[in-house]
N, C-alpha and C positions, 0 to 999 in steps of 0.2 A: 385198552383199542376203541377208537371209536367207531359209533355207529351213525347213520342217517336215518330219516323217516320210512325211507325204501328198503332197508332191512328188516322193517317190523311188520307183521300183520295183526290187524285187528281182529282180538277175539270175540264167539258171541258174546250180546248184553253189552259190547261197548267200550267196557271200563278197563280191559286188560288187552296187553299187546302181546306177542309173542315174536322173538328174536326166529328172524328163517332158517338159521344156518345153526348148527353145534358149533357152540363157543369155544373154541382151544385158549384157553389161557383163564386163571383165577378170575371167579364171579365178582370181584372187584374192579378188577380191567376192563370191564365193560362197561365203556362209555356213554351212556342214553344221551338221546337227542334229547332238544328243549320237548316240553310236555309230557316226559316220560319219568313215573320215579318210582323206587322201591321195587328195584328189582330181587326176583329171585330165583332161586331152579325151578323149573317149568316140573308138573309132575304127570302122569302117565296120560291122567284120564286127560289133559290139557294138548297134549301135544296129539293124540288120537283128531281129538276135533279141529285141532289146526289138519288134519291132514280129509279135512271132512268124512270122518269114520273109516276109509277106507284100510281098510288091513294091510295094506304095501303101498310103499310109497308111491307105486304106479297104479295102483286101483286094486281090482280083487282079486285077477289071477295071480298065484303062485310063481309063475312063470315070467321073466322081463325078454319073452320075444317081441320082435318087431310088431307084431300082429295086436300084442297086447302095449304097446307104449308109445306114448307119444314123442313126436320129435322133438318138444320142448324138454321131454325127459332124456334122452336119449344125446341131446347135443347141450345142456347144460345144468341134470341132475335134478330140475324141477319135480317136486311131484305133483300125483295130480290134487293135491289142496294147497301146493303153493311156495314152500316148503321148499332148502336144496338139500338132499342128502347125499351129503360130501364126506360122511363121518357117523361114528354111532353117536347118536341123540342120548346123552346122560341125562336123564331125568331125577328128579331127589328121592325115585323110589326104584333107579333102576335101571337099566339099558334099553335103548327101542331104535332100531331104524338101520343100518347098515351103510358098512365105508364100501369104499369103490375095490377091497380086495374080495369081497362077498360075491361065490357064485351068485351069477344073474338067470343058469340056467339048470335046470333038474330037479332034484330035492335037495341041495343046497342053498338054493335060490329060496324056501320057505325060513332060511336064516336071513333074509334080509329085512324081515320084520318084526324076526322074534326080540320077545321080551324077557330079560333076564335083570331078577329082581336081586334086591339085597346093596341099592344106592352105590355111590361111587365109591370104588376101591380106597384104604387109606394113602395106596401110595399113588393118588392122583390118577390124573388122565392120561391113557395110550393116544399118541399117536394119530390112531384111526376112532379118538374121540370126541368129544366136545361137549358144553354144558349147553342144557334145553335151559333157555332163561325168558322166564315173564317178567311186566313190568308191569304197572298201574298206568291209566292216564289221568294224569291232572285237570283236567279240561273235562266235567262231566255233559258239558253240553255236545260234545261230539258224538256220545252215544246216543242222542236223537238225530243225528244226520247218519250213523250208521244205520241206525233203522230204518230211515226212507230207505238207504240204498237196497237197504234187505227186503221191506216190501216190495222193491221192483222185482228186485230177483226171484222171489215167490211167486209171482205172479205170469214171469216173460224168460225165467232158467229153471228153474229148481224142476218144471216140467219136463225136462230134456235130460235133469241128471243131472245139471250144469249146476254150478254156484258163484258167487262173485266175491272175491275177498278185495278185503280196503284193507289198504295203506296208510298209517295216522298222516294227517294235515302235515304240513310241511311248514317250513319258515313264510312261504309266500302266500300259505291258505288253501293250499290245491292238494286233494285226495289223489294217490293214484291206486288205481283198482288193477287186479288181472282176476284173469276168466280161467277157472278152474273146471277139475271133476269132467264131463263127458263135454265142457265146452273146448279141450283139450284137445278136439277133433275139428272143430270147428273152425274154417279161415275167417269166418265174420268178426270177429271180435276189433277190431283198428277200424272196418268200413262202415257195420252196421250197429253194433251192440254198443259200444261206446258213446254215438249220437244219440241212442234211445235211451241209455241212463240220463242221459244231462237232459234230457226233453224230460224225462220224468221226474227229474231233482232239481228244480227249478232254485237260481240263488247258490248251488252249491259247485264248487270248481274243481270238475272233474279231468284226469288227466289217464293216459294208459299208460302201466307202469312198463320202463325200460325195459324188461324182460321179455314183453308179450308183442313191443313196438316193434314191423315186420316180419312178425313170425309166420311162419308156412304150416300148414299140413304137412 
């Protein structure tokens, strides 16, 4: 399966990227976009970092009620870190995540982000599982661009418990970004936040990721 740049999120340090969704095929079948090399299964820590350190895909509350989740989660199953939680993520050391058939209310919701150790089954992955995959970023100058964006986020976004995720530069030299964390509850990403980020990072071509275009809270 061919993936594109908007399917991958740059991880902290700017030297690796993680696939946004569980890959439901053999690792060797995941075709990397230009600029990404040496794919492998992610470990549990990398996946949790990609979820901004939150214990559940939608945030901190074990119950995925309307009060605890954003519209972008309910409509697209995009979690609070920008990952797409449409199946269980199978990492190199266990299973993390939650498939659509896992209860989202009551005590059963705890299973939605439970970690099961032991790694992938010898029988392969089930229909509601997929591999969590990371790859190296070949162009190390991207790490400096990532740092510039995150310096802006540290000053203007993190104080409100938000974060900016960055997608690898595409073939036209554009970085797509998404606003996650508490920013999921803010309607200003398209009107205000992207403009401020572009102003703070002259010389970088930055656009809002399609999943956040026209998004309403």
